[in-house]
C-alpha positions as CSV (number, residue, x, y, z in Angstrom):
1,M,43.0,4.2,37.6
2,A,42.2,0.6,36.9
3,K,44.5,-2.0,35.4
4,G,44.5,-1.6,32.0
5,E,43.0,1.6,31.7
6,E,44.3,4.5,29.6
7,Q,44.4,8.3,30.6
8,K,41.5,10.2,28.1
9,E,43.7,12.4,25.9
10,S,41.1,15.4,24.2
11,S,42.5,18.0,22.0
12,S,40.3,20.4,23.6
13,P,38.6,20.4,27.2
14,S,35.7,22.2,25.5
15,E,35.0,19.8,22.2
16,E,31.2,19.9,22.8
17,N,31.1,23.7,22.5
18,R,32.5,23.6,18.9
19,S,30.1,25.2,16.1
20,E,29.1,23.1,13.5
21,E,30.9,25.7,11.2
22,A,34.2,24.7,13.1
23,W,33.6,20.8,13.1
24,K,32.9,21.0,9.0
25,K,36.6,22.7,8.9
26,S,38.2,20.0,11.1
27,L,36.6,16.9,9.7
28,S,36.3,15.7,6.3
29,P,32.9,15.8,4.4
30,E,32.4,11.8,5.4
31,A,33.5,11.9,8.6
32,F,31.1,14.9,9.6
33,R,28.3,13.3,7.7
34,V,29.0,10.2,10.3
35,L,30.3,12.1,13.3
36,R,28.2,14.8,13.6
37,Q,24.9,13.9,11.6
38,N,24.7,10.2,12.9
39,G,25.6,8.6,9.5
40,T,26.8,4.9,8.7
41,E,29.8,4.7,6.2
42,R,29.1,1.9,3.7
43,P,30.5,-1.4,5.0
44,F,34.0,-2.3,4.1
45,S,35.2,1.1,3.0
46,S,37.2,1.4,6.0
47,Q,41.0,1.1,6.1
48,F,40.2,-0.4,9.5
49,H,37.8,-2.9,8.7
50,E,40.9,-5.7,8.3
51,V,42.4,-6.6,11.6
52,G,46.7,-6.7,11.6
53,Q,47.3,-3.1,12.1
54,S,48.9,-1.9,15.9
55,G,48.0,0.9,17.8
56,T,45.2,2.7,19.8
57,F,42.3,4.0,17.8
58,H,41.1,7.4,18.6
59,C,38.3,9.6,18.1
60,Q,38.3,11.5,14.6
61,G,36.8,14.3,16.3
62,C,38.7,15.1,19.2
63,G,42.1,12.9,19.8
64,T,40.3,10.7,22.5
65,Q,41.9,7.2,23.0
66,L,39.0,4.7,22.2
67,F,39.9,1.6,21.3
68,T,43.0,-0.9,21.8
69,S,44.2,-3.1,18.3
70,E,44.2,-5.8,21.0
71,A,40.5,-5.8,21.1
72,Q,39.6,-5.6,17.5
73,F,38.3,-8.6,16.3
74,D,37.2,-9.6,12.4
75,S,33.4,-10.0,12.6
76,G,33.1,-9.9,9.0
77,C,30.3,-7.3,9.3
78,G,32.4,-5.1,7.3
79,W,32.8,-2.4,10.1
80,P,36.1,-2.4,12.4
81,S,35.0,-4.2,15.4
82,F,36.4,-4.6,19.0
83,D,35.4,-6.4,22.1
84,R,35.7,-3.6,24.4
85,P,36.9,0.0,24.8
86,I,40.5,1.1,26.3
87,Q,38.3,3.1,28.8
88,S,34.6,2.5,29.6
89,D,34.7,5.9,30.4
90,N,35.3,7.5,26.9
91,V,32.3,6.1,25.3
92,E,28.7,6.6,25.8
93,E,26.0,4.2,25.5
94,R,22.6,5.1,24.5
95,L,19.6,3.5,23.5
96,D,18.7,4.2,19.6
97,R,15.5,3.4,18.2
98,T,15.8,4.6,15.1
99,H,15.0,3.1,11.7
100,G,12.7,0.3,13.1
101,M,15.1,-1.0,15.3
102,T,16.2,-1.2,18.9
103,R,19.7,-0.9,18.9
104,V,22.6,0.8,21.6
105,E,24.4,3.6,19.7
106,V,28.0,4.0,21.2
107,R,29.2,8.0,20.9
108,C,32.7,9.5,22.0
109,K,32.1,10.8,25.5
110,S,34.2,13.9,25.0
111,C,33.0,15.0,21.8
112,D,29.6,13.4,21.6
113,G,30.6,12.0,17.9
114,H,28.6,8.9,16.7
115,L,30.8,6.1,16.7
116,G,28.6,2.9,15.6
117,H,26.7,0.7,17.7
118,L,27.0,-2.3,20.6
119,F,25.8,-5.8,19.9
120,P,25.7,-8.5,22.5
121,D,27.1,-10.9,19.9
122,G,30.7,-10.5,20.1
123,P,33.0,-13.7,20.1
124,T,35.5,-13.0,23.2
125,D,34.4,-13.5,26.8
126,T,32.9,-9.9,26.6
127,G,30.0,-10.9,24.4
128,N,30.7,-7.5,22.9
129,R,30.8,-6.4,19.2
130,Y,31.5,-2.4,19.4
131,C,30.8,-1.8,15.5
132,I,32.5,1.5,14.9
133,N,32.7,3.3,11.3
134,G,36.1,3.7,10.7
135,V,35.9,7.0,9.2
136,C,35.5,7.9,13.4
137,L,39.2,6.5,13.7
138,Q,42.3,7.0,13.8
139,L,44.8,4.8,14.5
140,K,47.9,6.3,16.2
141,N,51.4,3.8,17.0
142,D,51.7,2.9,20.5
143,E,55.6,3.2,19.8
144,S,57.2,6.4,21.0
């Protein structure tokens, strides 16, 4: 494992095989709409859009580690923004041509949940802004 990479955590090895009914039971209605139906939450509606909380952000659907609080920055866009995932293998980037735009969609690689989009306008040396729906995230404190 490369320096700085964390091992992926998942609540189940077969998350992608979960039925839609099982997803509906395990997620809030808004998390289901965003994660499973490719929705977008309203800007500034997430508790995570402001920087300052410490820990690791995990997928709300399956528990996979996605981002660290150290990678978060204030982009002013209204959604939690990060310059890099905790491990590139934990997210999948796909071309998204919906709504008359060409963007890069970001999905959880473990459960195939829609997380948000990647833009090439980040302020750090990566140049990346992972614009993530906060309802897709759960923050876990790094302290044991």
